[in-house]
C-alpha positions in Angstrom: 2.2 -27.9 28.0 4.8 -28.2 25.3 5.5 -25.7 22.6 4.6 -28.2 20.0 1.1 -28.9 21.4 0.5 -25.2 22.0 1.0 -24.5 18.3 -1.7 -26.9 17.4 -4.3 -24.8 19.2 -6.1 -22.5 16.7 -5.0 -18.9 17.1 -7.2 -15.8 17.0 -7.3 -14.2 13.6 -4.9 -11.4 14.4 -2.2 -14.0 15.4 -2.9 -16.5 12.7 -1.4 -17.3 9.3 -4.7 -16.3 7.8 -4.1 -12.7 8.8 -0.7 -12.8 7.2 -2.3 -14.1 4.0 -4.9 -11.4 4.1 -2.2 -8.7 4.6 0.0 -10.0 1.8 -2.9 -10.0 -0.6 -3.9 -6.5 0.5 -0.4 -5.2 -0.2 -0.3 -7.0 -3.5 -3.7 -5.6 -4.6 -2.5 -2.0 -3.9 0.7 -2.7 -5.9 -1.3 -4.1 -8.8 -3.4 -1.0 -9.0 -0.2 1.1 -9.1 1.4 -1.2 -11.6 -1.5 -0.9 -13.9 -1.3 2.8 -13.9 2.5 2.7 -14.3 2.1 0.6 -17.5 -0.6 2.8 -19.0 1.3 6.0 -18.3 4.7 4.8 -19.5 4.2 2.2 -22.1 2.1 1.7 -25.2 -0.8 -0.7 -25.3 -0.2 -4.3 -26.0 -1.5 -4.2 -29.7 0.9 -1.3 -30.4 4.1 -3.2 -29.4 6.3 -3.3 -32.4 8.5 -6.3 -31.6 8.9 -9.2 -29.1 5.2 -8.9 -28.2 5.1 -12.4 -26.6 8.0 -11.5 -24.3 5.9 -8.7 -22.8 2.6 -10.6 -22.5 3.0 -11.6 -18.9 3.9 -8.1 -17.6 1.0 -6.7 -19.5 -1.3 -9.3 -18.1 -0.1 -8.4 -14.5 -0.7 -4.7 -15.3 -4.3 -5.2 -16.4 -6.0 -6.1 -13.2 -6.3 -2.8 -11.3 -10.1 -2.9 -11.3 -10.1 -6.5 -10.1 -7.8 -5.5 -7.3 -10.4 -2.8 -6.2 -13.1 -5.5 -6.1 -10.8 -7.6 -3.9 -10.5 -4.5 -1.6 -14.2 -4.2 -1.4 -14.7 -7.8 -0.2 -11.8 -7.5 2.3 -13.3 -4.2 3.6 -16.7 -5.7 4.1 -15.1 -8.5 6.1 -13.2 -6.1 8.5 -15.5 -3.1 8.7 -18.8 -5.0 8.5 -17.5 -7.5 11.0 -16.7 -4.8 13.4 -20.2 -3.3 13.2 -21.8 -6.7 13.8 -19.5 -7.5 16.7 -20.3 -4.2 18.4 -24.0 -4.7 18.0 -23.9 -8.3 19.3 -21.9 -7.2 22.3 -24.2 -4.2 22.9 -21.5 -1.7 22.8 -22.3 0.0 19.6 -21.9 3.8 19.4 -22.2 6.0 16.3 -19.8 8.5 17.8 -16.9 6.1 18.2 -17.6 4.3 14.9 -17.7 7.5 12.9 -14.6 8.9 14.6 -12.6 5.8 13.7 -13.8 5.8 10.1 -13.1 9.5 9.5 -9.7 9.3 11.1 -8.8 6.2 9.1 -9.9 7.8 5.8 -8.8 11.4 6.3 -5.4 10.9 7.7 -4.3 9.6 4.3 -6.9 11.4 2.1 -6.2 15.0 3.2 -2.4 14.8 2.4 -3.2 12.9 -0.8 -5.5 15.6 -2.0 -3.0 18.4 -1.1 -0.2 16.5 -2.8 -2.4 16.0 -5.8 -2.9 19.7 -6.1 0.9 20.3 -5.7 2.1 17.7 -8.3 -0.7 18.6 -10.8 -0.2 22.3 -10.6 3.6 22.0 -10.7 3.4 19.7 -13.7 1.0 21.9 -15.6 3.1 25.0 -14.7 6.4 23.4 -16.0 4.7 22.5 -19.3 6.8 19.4 -20.0 3.8 17.3 -21.2 0.9 19.5 -22.1 -0.9 16.8 -23.9 -0.5 14.4 -21.0 -2.0 16.9 -18.5 -4.8 18.0 -20.9 -6.0 14.4 -21.4 -4.9 14.2 -25.1 -2.4 11.4 -24.5 -3.8 8.0 -25.2 -3.2 6.4 -21.8 -6.8 5.7 -20.8 -6.3 7.3 -17.4 -5.7 11.0 -17.5 -8.4 13.5 -18.5 -8.0 17.3 -18.6 -6.4 17.8 -15.2 -6.7 21.6 -15.0 -10.5 21.3 -15.2 -10.5 19.1 -12.2 -8.5 21.2 -9.8 -11.2 23.7 -8.7 -12.0 24.2 -5.0 -15.4 22.7 -5.2 -14.0 19.5 -6.6 -11.4 19.4 -3.8 -14.1 19.8 -1.2 -16.3 17.2 -2.9 -13.4 14.6 -2.8 -12.7 15.6 0.9 -16.3 14.7 1.8 -16.5 11.6 -0.4 -18.8 13.0 -3.0 -16.6 12.2 -6.0 -18.4 10.3 -8.8 -21.7 11.5 -7.2 -21.5 15.3 -7.6 -18.1 15.8 -9.1 -15.3 13.9 -10.7 -12.2 12.9 -8.8 -9.6 15.6 -8.0 -7.1 16.4 -10.7 -5.2 13.3 -11.9 -5.9 11.2 -8.8 -8.4 8.8 -10.5 -8.1 6.0 -7.9 -10.0 8.2 -5.4 -13.3 7.0 -7.0 -13.4 3.9 -4.8 -13.0 5.9 -1.6 -16.5 7.3 -2.2 -17.8 3.8 -2.5 -16.0 2.8 0.8 -17.3 5.8 2.7 -20.9 5.3 1.7 -20.7 1.6 2.5 -19.4 2.5 5.9 -22.7 4.4 6.4 -25.1 2.3 4.6 -24.3 -1.0 6.3 -24.8 0.1 10.0 -27.9 2.1 9.0 -29.4 -1.0 7.3 -28.3 -3.4 10.0 -29.7 -1.2 12.9 -32.9 -0.8 11.0 -33.3 -4.6 11.1 -31.8 -5.1 14.5 -34.5 -6.5 16.9 -32.8 -5.3 20.1 -32.7 -1.7 18.9 -35.4 0.8 19.9 -38.1 1.0 17.3 -37.6 4.8 17.0 -33.9 4.3 16.4 -34.7 1.5 13.8 -37.1 3.7 12.0 -34.7 6.7 11.9 -31.9 4.5 10.6 -34.3 3.0 8.0 -35.2 6.4 6.7 -31.6 7.5 6.6 -30.6 4.3 4.8 -33.2 4.9 2.0 -32.2 8.5 1.7 -28.5 7.7 1.5 -29.1 4.8 -1.0 -31.2 7.1 -3.2 -28.5 9.8 -3.0 -25.6 7.6 -4.1 -27.5 5.2 -6.3 -25.8 4.3 -9.6 -22.5 2.5 -9.5 -21.9 2.9 -5.8 -25.1 1.1 -4.9 -24.7 -1.5 -7.6 -21.3 -2.5 -6.1 -22.6 -2.6 -2.5 -23.5 -6.4 -2.7 -19.8 -7.1 -3.4 -18.8 -5.3 -0.2 -21.6 -7.2 1.6 -20.0 -10.4 0.5 -17.2 -9.6 2.9 -19.7 -9.3 5.7 -21.1 -12.7 4.7 -17.5 -14.0 4.9 -17.3 -12.7 8.5 -20.5 -14.6 9.5 -19.4 -17.8 7.9 -17.7 -20.3 10.2 -14.1 -20.7 9.4 -13.2 -24.0 7.7 -12.4 -26.8 10.2 -10.1 -28.8 8.0 -7.2 -30.8 9.4 -3.9 -28.9 9.0 -2.8 -31.1 6.2 -6.1 -30.8 4.3 -6.2 -27.1 5.0 -2.8 -26.5 3.5 -3.7 -28.6 0.4 -7.0 -26.7 0.1 -5.2 -23.3 0.2 -2.7 -24.3 -2.4 -5.4 -25.6 -4.8 -7.6 -22.6 -4.1 -4.7 -20.2 -4.9 -3.9 -22.1 -8.2 -7.6 -21.8 -9.2 -8.2 -18.2 -8.0 -5.2 -16.4 -9.5 -5.8 -17.4 -13.1 -9.5 -16.3 -12.7 -8.4 -13.1 -11.1 -6.1 -12.2 -13.9 -8.3 -13.2 -16.9 -11.8 -12.5 -15.8 -11.6 -8.9 -17.2 -10.8 -10.4 -20.6 -14.2 -12.1 -20.9 -16.0 -9.6 -23.1 -19.2 -11.6 -22.9 -19.6 -10.4 -19.3 -20.5 -6.8 -18.7 -18.7 -4.8 -16.0 -21.0 -5.5 -13.0 -21.5 -9.1 -13.9 -17.8 -9.8 -13.9 -17.5 -7.8 -10.7 -20.1 -9.9 -9.0 -18.6 -13.2 -10.3 -15.1 -12.1 -9.0 -16.7 -11.0 -5.7 -18.2 -14.4 -5.1 -15.0 -16.2 -6.1 -13.0 -13.9 -3.9 -15.3 -14.6 -1.0 -14.8 -18.4 -1.5 -11.0 -18.0 -1.8 -10.7 -15.9 1.4 -12.9 -18.4 3.2 -10.4 -21.1 2.3 -7.5 -18.9 3.5 -9.3 -18.6 6.9 -8.4 -22.3 7.4 -4.8 -21.1 8.2 -5.6 -20.9 11.9 -2.1 -21.7 13.2 -0.1 -18.9 14.9 2.5 -17.4 12.7 6.2 -17.0 13.6 7.0 -13.4 14.4 10.4 -13.0 12.8 10.2 -14.4 9.3 10.9 -12.1 6.3 7.6 -13.1 4.7 5.6 -12.1 7.8 7.5 -8.8 8.1 7.1 -8.0 4.4 3.3 -8.8 4.5 2.7 -6.7 7.6 4.7 -3.7 6.3 3.3 -3.9 2.8 -0.2 -3.9 4.2 0.5 -1.0 6.5 1.0 1.5 3.7 -1.3 0.0 1.1 -3.9 2.7 1.5 -1.4 5.4 1.1 0.1 3.7 -2.0 -3.3 3.4 -3.5 -4.5 7.0 -2.8 -1.3 9.0 -3.5 0.7 7.3 -6.2 -0.9 8.5 -9.4 -0.2 12.3 -9.4 3.4 11.6 -8.5 3.7 9.0 -11.2 2.2 11.3 -13.8 4.6 14.2 -12.8 7.6 11.9 -13.1 6.3 10.6 -16.5 6.0 14.1 -17.8 9.8 14.3 -17.5 10.6 10.7 -18.6 8.2 10.2 -21.6 6.5 13.5 -22.1 3.4 13.4 -24.3 4.2 10.0 -25.9 4.7 6.6 -24.4 7.6 4.1 -24.7 7.8 1.0 -26.7 8.8 -1.7 -24.1 12.5 -2.6 -24.2 14.7 -4.0 -21.5 16.3 -0.6 -20.9 13.0 1.2 -20.7 11.7 -1.5 -18.4 14.6 -1.0 -16.0 14.0 2.8 -16.0 10.4 2.1 -15.3 11.2 -0.3 -12.5 13.5 2.3 -10.9 10.5 4.7 -11.0 8.4 2.0 -9.4 10.9 1.8 -6.5 10.7 5.6 -6.3 6.9 5.5 -6.0 7.0 2.8 -3.3 9.6 4.8 -1.3 7.5 8.0 -1.8 4.3 6.2 -0.6 6.1 4.6 2.3 7.6 7.9 3.5 4.2 9.6 3.2 2.6 6.7 5.2 5.3 7.0 7.9 4.0 10.5 8.4 0.3 9.8 8.1 -1.1 6.2 7.8 1.3 4.8 10.5 -0.1 7.5 12.9 -3.7 6.5 12.5 -4.1 4.8 15.9 -2.1 7.5 17.8 -4.4 10.2 16.3 -7.5 8.2 16.9 -6.6 7.5 20.5 -5.7 11.2 21.1 -9.1 12.3 19.7 -11.0 9.7 21.7 -9.4 11.0 24.9 -10.2 14.6 24.0 -13.8 13.7 23.2 -14.2 11.4 26.1 -14.9 8.3 24.0 -14.0 4.8 24.8 -10.8 3.8 23.1 -11.0 0.9 20.7 -8.1 -1.4 19.7 -6.7 -1.3 16.2 -8.9 -3.1 13.7 -6.4 -4.6 11.3 -3.6 -6.9 12.6 -1.1 -5.0 10.5 -1.7 -1.8 12.3 1.3 -0.6 14.4 -0.4 -1.5 17.7 -1.7 -4.9 16.5 -0.4 -6.6 19.6 -3.3 -5.1 21.5 -5.9 -6.0 18.9 -8.9 -8.1 19.7 -9.8 -11.0 17.5 -11.2 -9.7 14.2 -11.8 -13.0 12.5 
């Protein structure tokens, strides 16, 4: 068989261009969350710009979609995690022990260092006293509240066990941790609900899971439960057959879908006629449709292109970037801008971009010590506990060459 004809055969998801597109979007979403916080901490709001406002309209637009990026993460998480649950049940190899181990290792290997570093940067920043209004929540940046009031041990433990926004606020200045509580409880709610409805499960097991599902749903309720359908949209994406377009039609469809999706993604938060959850649901549905179109990229990707390498590497440390950037950013801002914020100028923007590179390097180094070791730690624990070892879930994981098809 020739190389040309081989490449016309659809690849499994982990080896396809679709996985590269998913990874590049995952990396970009984490960057946009960080970029939004960067703008709010360093620069005044758009209406407060004193000159050349039009010049800065595009950067400010790009910096205003952090929440939309989290909604994108929810859909993508439902696709990967929910898909894994369904696949295990369909293959009759589901085990709570292995599933919970993988979920806790994946979450805690980044979260624990992020929490400890949050304590370090926040306490150091407060101790140095360079920006007391910034750390006390009196600076008009829409992000930081009174940090000192959020550094108590019980708040630390609450965030460690994913109870932030349920029993306590997020730890210190690390506001992005709110979504990790959502993710964790979706990881529990979905298999509980599915097993309760799974006809091949024992009736006693189904009843037990149903009771736990109702109890967990009542416990979290509020915003976490209201956003659960968005996460479930990713599960629906997993169950939908991938598009079967011809290569030429598929490429055209992806280009058109991208040209339609990106403007909606960036402006949907500006529609004040939509309340928060309504716009989240609308974006979730549109994201599902967009990702479905991207699944048409079923051709195998080349291993050595710069775009592929950048997408994989960016996705590999996206969780660390998301969870750990803000306390470091605020500490740096205490020295750069103090209690006030800059007017945007070319010089200030260059200084800010240098800080952005510093944040990316900080997150990458932290991920090198933590997130990149996820599979090694998981496999080590599985061997100690005598559990069956599972392949990495995401194609961007360091051992992705052993991964089974996740698409």
